[in-house]
N, CA, C and O of each residue as an XYZ file, in Angstrom:
364
protein
N       0.704     -1.133     -0.171
C      -0.047      0.010      0.080
C       0.938      1.272      0.128
O       1.894      1.433      0.886
N       0.460      2.134     -0.881
C       1.260      3.399     -0.855
C       0.741      4.427     -0.144
O      -0.462      4.681     -0.199
N       1.582      5.118      0.592
C       1.113      6.313      1.422
C       0.741      7.489      0.556
O       1.649      8.024     -0.080
N      -0.272      7.872      0.475
C      -0.764      9.230     -0.235
C      -0.419     10.364      0.711
O      -1.150     10.616      1.669
N       0.750     11.090      0.440
C       1.071     12.140      1.205
C       0.326     13.283      1.063
O       0.169     13.977      2.068
N      -0.204     13.649     -0.055
C      -1.135     14.744     -0.486
C      -2.377     14.555      0.263
O      -2.898     15.501      0.854
N      -2.835     13.472      0.266
C      -4.298     13.214      0.979
C      -4.007     13.463      2.388
O      -4.784     14.178      3.022
N      -2.889     12.913      3.002
C      -2.654     12.860      4.178
C      -2.658     14.417      4.817
O      -3.300     14.811      5.791
N      -1.746     15.170      3.965
C      -1.635     16.577      4.325
C      -2.844     17.523      4.062
O      -2.956     18.640      4.568
N      -3.641     17.006      3.302
C      -5.324     17.647      3.119
C      -5.961     17.332      4.463
O      -6.345     18.247      5.192
N      -6.080     16.051      4.803
C      -6.654     15.787      6.013
C      -6.158     16.357      7.263
O      -6.948     16.644      8.162
N      -4.865     16.546      7.381
C      -4.145     17.000      8.626
C      -4.363     18.697      8.571
O      -4.253     19.388      9.584
N      -4.597     19.096      7.608
C      -5.079     20.628      7.375
C      -6.274     20.827      7.716
O      -6.499     21.833      8.388
N      -7.392     19.926      7.353
C      -8.688     20.204      8.026
C      -8.772     19.918      9.281
O      -9.528     20.633      9.939
N      -8.201     19.056      9.831
C      -7.981     18.570     11.310
C      -7.508     19.799     12.041
O      -8.240     20.303     12.893
N      -6.534     20.222     11.812
C      -5.888     21.516     12.448
C      -6.706     22.665     12.471
O      -6.744     23.412     13.448
N      -7.479     22.874     11.258
C      -8.455     24.014     11.262
C      -9.691     23.884     12.104
O     -10.455     24.835     12.269
N      -9.884     22.694     12.639
C     -11.086     22.314     13.692
C     -10.649     22.650     15.049
O     -11.478     22.626     15.959
N      -9.144     23.031     15.327
C      -8.750     23.521     16.430
C      -8.911     22.260     17.611
O      -9.561     22.396     18.647
N      -8.304     21.234     17.286
C      -8.433     19.930     18.199
C      -7.800     20.488     19.859
O      -6.794     21.168     20.057
N      -8.539     20.067     20.643
C      -8.218     20.513     22.013
C      -7.209     19.394     22.583
O      -7.695     18.279     22.777
N      -5.863     19.593     22.864
C      -5.176     18.377     23.238
C      -5.255     17.987     24.759
O      -4.794     16.913     25.146
N      -5.823     18.840     25.570
C      -6.273     18.559     26.869
C      -7.310     17.671     26.936
O      -7.294     16.735     27.736
N      -8.434     17.918     25.987
C      -9.521     17.201     25.848
C      -9.308     15.799     25.574
O      -9.933     14.911     26.155
N      -8.324     15.572     24.588
C      -7.942     14.524     24.029
C      -7.342     13.700     25.228
O      -7.940     12.656     25.486
N      -6.388     13.976     25.898
C      -5.620     13.537     26.919
C      -6.713     12.847     27.945
O      -6.560     11.746     28.474
N      -7.822     13.700     28.111
C      -8.778     13.259     28.985
C      -9.605     11.931     28.898
O     -10.113     11.304     29.828
N      -9.619     11.638     27.470
C     -10.378     10.481     26.834
C      -9.564      9.427     26.158
O     -10.054      8.441     25.608
N      -8.237      9.707     26.238
C      -7.279      8.702     25.663
C      -6.276      8.162     26.658
O      -5.312      8.816     27.056
N      -6.535      7.045     27.000
C      -5.717      6.414     28.075
C      -4.130      6.437     27.900
O      -3.662      6.176     26.792
N      -3.291      6.745     28.978
C      -1.761      6.489     28.732
C      -1.501      5.171     28.659
O      -0.607      4.882     27.864
N      -2.067      4.172     29.315
C      -1.848      2.862     29.327
C      -2.889      2.173     28.736
O      -4.052      2.496     28.976
N      -2.592      1.192     27.935
C      -3.510      0.093     27.306
C      -2.910     -1.134     27.283
O      -1.691     -1.235     27.141
N      -3.682     -2.145     27.417
C      -3.029     -3.576     27.583
C      -3.041     -4.032     26.064
O      -3.958     -4.454     25.359
N      -1.683     -3.795     25.808
C      -0.999     -4.014     24.282
C      -1.042     -5.677     24.315
O      -1.006     -6.312     25.370
N      -1.120     -6.233     23.108
C      -1.092     -7.617     22.756
C       0.372     -8.091     23.356
O       0.346     -9.113     24.042
N       1.336     -7.599     23.208
C       2.565     -8.028     23.684
C       2.748     -8.164     25.014
O       3.363     -9.107     25.512
N       2.176     -7.142     25.717
C       2.267     -7.249     27.159
C       1.379     -8.192     27.901
O       1.726     -8.879     28.861
N       0.052     -8.148     27.287
C      -0.768     -9.618     27.681
C      -0.168    -10.814     27.574
O      -0.144    -11.624     28.500
N       0.390    -11.018     26.366
C       1.147    -12.364     26.051
C       2.217    -12.527     27.055
O       2.308    -13.570     27.701
N       3.054    -11.508     27.217
C       3.870    -11.642     28.303
C       3.346    -11.982     29.714
O       3.855    -12.861     30.408
N       2.410    -11.310     30.050
C       1.925    -11.586     31.536
C       1.204    -12.984     31.377
O       1.189    -13.597     32.445
N       0.675    -13.570     30.453
C       0.023    -14.683     30.364
C       0.956    -15.817     30.393
O       0.720    -16.776     31.128
N       2.114    -15.770     29.563
C       3.204    -16.863     29.513
C       3.714    -17.005     30.886
O       3.805    -18.129     31.381
N       4.093    -15.828     31.615
C       4.662    -15.779     32.836
C       3.644    -16.433     33.851
O       4.050    -17.394     34.504
N       2.487    -16.032     34.012
C       1.393    -16.707     34.743
C       1.305    -18.201     34.754
O       1.258    -18.926     35.748
N       1.287    -18.576     33.380
C       1.184    -19.996     33.185
C       2.394    -20.735     33.695
O       2.283    -21.949     33.868
N       3.434    -20.190     33.932
C       4.749    -20.558     34.605
C       4.841    -20.467     35.975
O       5.841    -20.868     36.571
N       3.653    -19.853     36.670
C       3.706    -19.656     37.771
C       4.166    -18.254     38.248
O       4.162    -18.009     39.455
N       4.493    -17.486     37.502
C       5.046    -16.139     37.942
C       4.052    -15.162     37.571
O       3.856    -14.900     36.384
N       3.291    -14.502     38.677
C       2.229    -13.548     38.643
C       2.759    -12.091     38.472
O       1.994    -11.159     38.224
N       4.078    -11.945     38.613
C       4.441    -10.509     38.707
C       4.222     -9.602     37.516
O       3.910     -8.416     37.623
N       4.436    -10.337     36.203
C       4.075     -9.321     35.026
C       2.524     -9.108     35.001
O       2.020     -8.039     34.655
N       1.855    -10.127     35.365
C       0.416     -9.753     35.345
C      -0.054     -8.737     36.434
O      -1.035     -8.027     36.209
N       0.611     -8.660     37.574
C       0.225     -7.836     38.587
C       0.547     -6.239     38.083
O      -0.167     -5.276     38.363
N       1.852     -6.191     37.234
C       2.389     -5.018     36.969
C       1.402     -4.366     35.783
O       1.133     -3.173     35.649
N       0.974     -5.401     35.020
C       0.214     -4.886     33.797
C      -1.204     -4.606     34.479
O      -1.790     -3.619     34.035
N      -1.789     -5.263     35.404
C      -3.188     -4.775     35.893
C      -2.806     -3.580     36.575
O      -3.624     -2.698     36.316
N      -1.721     -3.107     37.491
C      -1.518     -1.948     38.174
C      -1.654     -0.879     36.897
O      -2.506      0.008     36.956
N      -0.802     -1.003     35.779
C      -0.770      0.033     34.815
C      -2.099      0.451     34.223
O      -2.456      1.626     34.145
N      -2.893     -0.714     33.761
C      -4.180     -0.395     33.272
C      -5.460     -0.258     34.210
O      -6.604      0.028     33.857
N      -5.045     -0.498     35.340
C      -6.102     -0.151     36.337
C      -6.481      1.324     36.664
O      -7.609      1.589     37.082
N      -5.679      2.138     36.501
C      -5.823      3.773     36.257
C      -5.163      4.358     35.073
O      -4.328      5.259     35.155
N      -5.626      3.735     33.794
C      -5.101      4.049     32.488
C      -4.860      5.445     32.171
O      -4.080      5.658     31.243
N      -5.438      6.543     32.831
C      -5.547      7.915     32.411
C      -4.451      8.608     33.167
O      -3.926      9.655     32.789
N      -4.137      7.947     34.272
C      -2.910      8.674     35.306
C      -1.594      8.253     34.962
O      -1.216      7.106     35.201
N      -0.826      9.164     34.382
C       0.535      8.828     34.208
C       1.351      8.762     35.439
O       1.438      9.721     36.205
N       2.002      7.531     35.648
C       2.762      7.424     36.788
C       4.126      6.964     36.609
O       4.355      6.230     35.648
N       5.215      7.344     37.524
C       6.716      7.094     37.010
C       6.849      5.499     37.272
O       6.183      4.899     38.116
N       7.709      4.969     36.508
C       7.976      3.479     36.633
C       7.225      2.511     35.665
O       7.473      1.312     35.533
N       6.122      3.337     34.911
C       5.224      2.379     34.116
C       5.574      2.799     32.562
O       4.759      2.451     31.707
N       6.550      3.408     32.222
C       6.986      3.765     30.973
C       6.659      2.635     29.764
O       6.100      2.758     28.675
N       7.139      1.715     30.309
C       7.133      0.532     29.287
C       5.745      0.066     28.819
O       5.534     -0.586     27.797
N       4.951      0.432     29.588
C       3.356      0.209     29.211
C       2.700      1.287     28.329
O       1.503      1.328     28.044
N       3.649      2.154     27.937
C       3.067      3.163     27.056
C       3.771      2.710     25.631
O       3.205      3.142     24.627
N       4.725      2.041     25.466
C       5.456      1.795     24.101
C       4.671      0.818     23.197
O       3.908     -0.015     23.687
N       4.837      0.914     22.122
C       4.201     -0.033     20.992
C       5.062     -1.272     21.011
O       6.140     -1.238     21.605
N       4.644     -2.382     20.388
C       5.267     -3.417     20.437
C       6.479     -3.437     19.875
O       6.600     -2.841     18.805
N       7.519     -4.044     20.394
C       8.571     -4.186     19.314
C       8.523     -4.946     18.021
O       7.709     -5.833     17.765
N       9.427     -4.534     17.272
C       9.255     -5.224     15.826
C       9.385     -6.613     15.913
O       8.706     -7.280     15.132
N      10.307     -7.328     16.906
C      10.479     -8.490     17.027
C       9.104     -9.296     17.472
O       9.119    -10.512     17.282
N       8.115     -8.805     17.955
C       6.891     -9.253     18.219
C       6.091     -9.789     17.044
O       5.300    -10.732     17.051
N       6.455     -8.996     16.020
C       5.816     -9.382     14.604
C       4.414     -9.357     14.569
O       3.802     -8.946     15.555
N       3.855     -9.721     13.616
C       2.349     -9.587     13.164
C       1.648    -10.428     14.373
O       2.178    -11.435     14.843
N       0.558     -9.973     14.771
C      -0.232    -10.672     15.802
C      -1.818    -10.750     15.357
O      -2.416     -9.794     14.864
N      -2.395    -12.026     15.607
C      -3.703    -12.131     15.053
C      -4.464    -12.436     16.278
O      -3.900    -13.265     16.992
N      -5.471    -12.038     16.670
C      -6.359    -12.410     17.593
C      -7.623    -12.603     17.298
O      -7.936    -12.031     16.254
N      -8.784    -13.394     17.990
C     -10.155    -13.620     17.220
C     -10.997    -13.172     18.393
O     -10.740    -13.486     19.555
N     -12.018    -12.418     18.020
C     -13.278    -12.077     18.822
C     -13.751    -13.265     19.840
O     -14.024    -14.352     19.331
N     -13.831    -13.150     20.880
C     -14.409    -14.473     21.748
C     -13.361    -15.345     22.329
O     -13.590    -16.282     23.094
N     -12.031    -14.917     21.852
C     -11.177    -15.873     22.480
C     -10.520    -15.424     23.833
O      -9.769    -16.190     24.439
């Protein structure tokens, strides 16, 4: 798929013209979300008897709008090494 930079630039200009409110977006967009690679890590550890990663993940997503020191890794996207991920509704 090719990126249509002209179309993106036109969209971005229309969006900026709307005057988006960054503070309002921060109030409705969580800092921490349960990303697939973190969930998989927690499940794998818990299956092996280590509940630590699950506890830390639950701590992060338990108050997802409140940024807290020490939880920076829960804001990062999956590493490239995680690869493509497929999940199914209801599993």
